[in-house]
C-alpha positions in Angstrom: 86.3 296.4 213.6 86.5 297.0 217.1 83.7 296.4 219.8 83.1 300.1 220.2 83.5 300.8 216.8 80.7 298.4 216.6 78.9 299.5 219.2 78.9 303.2 217.5 78.4 302.1 213.7 75.8 299.8 214.6 73.9 301.5 217.4 74.5 298.3 219.0 74.4 297.9 223.2 78.0 297.1 224.4 76.7 294.5 226.9 75.0 293.1 223.9 78.6 292.7 222.2 79.8 290.9 225.4 77.5 288.6 225.6 77.7 288.0 222.1 81.1 286.8 222.5 80.8 285.1 225.7 78.8 282.8 223.5 81.2 281.8 221.3 79.5 282.3 218.7 82.8 284.6 217.0 83.5 282.5 214.2 85.6 284.8 212.7 86.2 287.2 215.3 89.8 287.6 215.8 91.7 289.3 219.1 94.4 292.0 217.5 96.1 294.3 220.1 93.8 292.8 222.8 90.2 294.0 220.4 87.7 292.0 218.7 87.6 292.4 215.3 84.0 291.8 214.2 83.9 291.1 210.6 80.9 291.5 208.5 79.5 287.8 209.0 79.0 288.7 212.7 77.3 292.2 212.6 75.0 289.9 210.3 74.4 287.6 213.3 74.4 290.6 216.0 71.8 292.3 214.0 70.2 288.8 214.0 70.5 289.0 217.8 69.0 292.7 217.6 66.2 291.6 216.4 65.3 288.7 218.3 65.8 290.5 221.6 63.2 293.3 219.9 61.1 290.3 219.2 61.3 289.4 222.8 63.2 286.3 223.2 65.4 286.3 226.4 69.1 286.1 226.4 68.8 282.5 227.1 67.1 281.5 223.8 68.6 283.9 221.7 71.9 282.0 222.3 69.8 279.1 221.4 68.3 280.5 218.4 71.5 281.3 217.0 73.7 278.1 218.2 70.7 276.8 216.1 71.4 278.4 213.0 75.1 278.5 212.8 74.1 274.0 213.2 72.4 274.8 209.8 69.0 274.1 207.7 68.5 271.0 210.0 67.4 272.5 213.1 64.7 275.1 211.0 61.9 273.7 212.8 63.3 274.1 216.5 63.7 277.6 215.0 60.4 278.2 213.8 58.7 276.2 217.3 61.0 279.2 219.1 59.4 281.5 216.8 55.4 280.1 217.0 56.0 280.2 220.9 57.3 283.8 221.6 54.6 284.7 219.0 51.9 283.3 220.5 53.5 284.8 224.4 53.4 288.0 221.9 49.8 287.6 220.7 48.9 286.6 224.0 50.4 290.2 225.8 48.3 292.0 222.7 45.2 290.7 223.6 45.9 291.7 227.3 46.4 295.2 225.9 42.9 295.2 224.4 40.9 294.1 226.8 42.7 296.5 229.4 41.9 299.5 226.7 38.4 298.3 226.4 37.9 298.4 230.2 39.8 301.9 230.0 37.5 303.3 226.9 34.2 302.1 228.4 35.0 303.9 232.4 35.6 307.1 230.2 32.7 306.1 228.5 30.9 306.3 232.0 32.4 309.1 233.5 32.0 311.3 230.6 28.5 310.5 230.3 28.1 312.1 233.8 30.4 314.8 232.8 27.5 316.2 230.1 23.9 315.2 232.2 25.8 318.1 234.9 
C-alpha cells in the first residue's frame, strides 16, 4: 500500500508517514515505481507511533522508543523508563489542571453567593 493509501485507510497524517520513512525504520518497506509500499508490520509500527504521539511523546522520543523496540526485548527496561517518565509528566499536568479547576470552582462559588444575596 502506498503512503497516500495508508494515510487514507488508517487516518495517519502524511507528516507521520514521512517522518517514519526518514527514520529508516521501514524494514520491509519497498519502493515500487517511485512510491513506498507498506506491509502489515509497517502498519503495526505506525499504529504504535500514533499511540506514542497520543500519549505525549515528542518526535525524538517516538523515534528512540521505536528504535529500542526494533532492537528487541533486552531494551524493555529502557522503554519502561521512557513510559514511566511520560506517565509522570502527564500526571503532573493532570494535577495542575485539577488545581485550576478547584480555583475556578472557588471563584464561581463566591460569585454565585454574591448573586444570591442581591
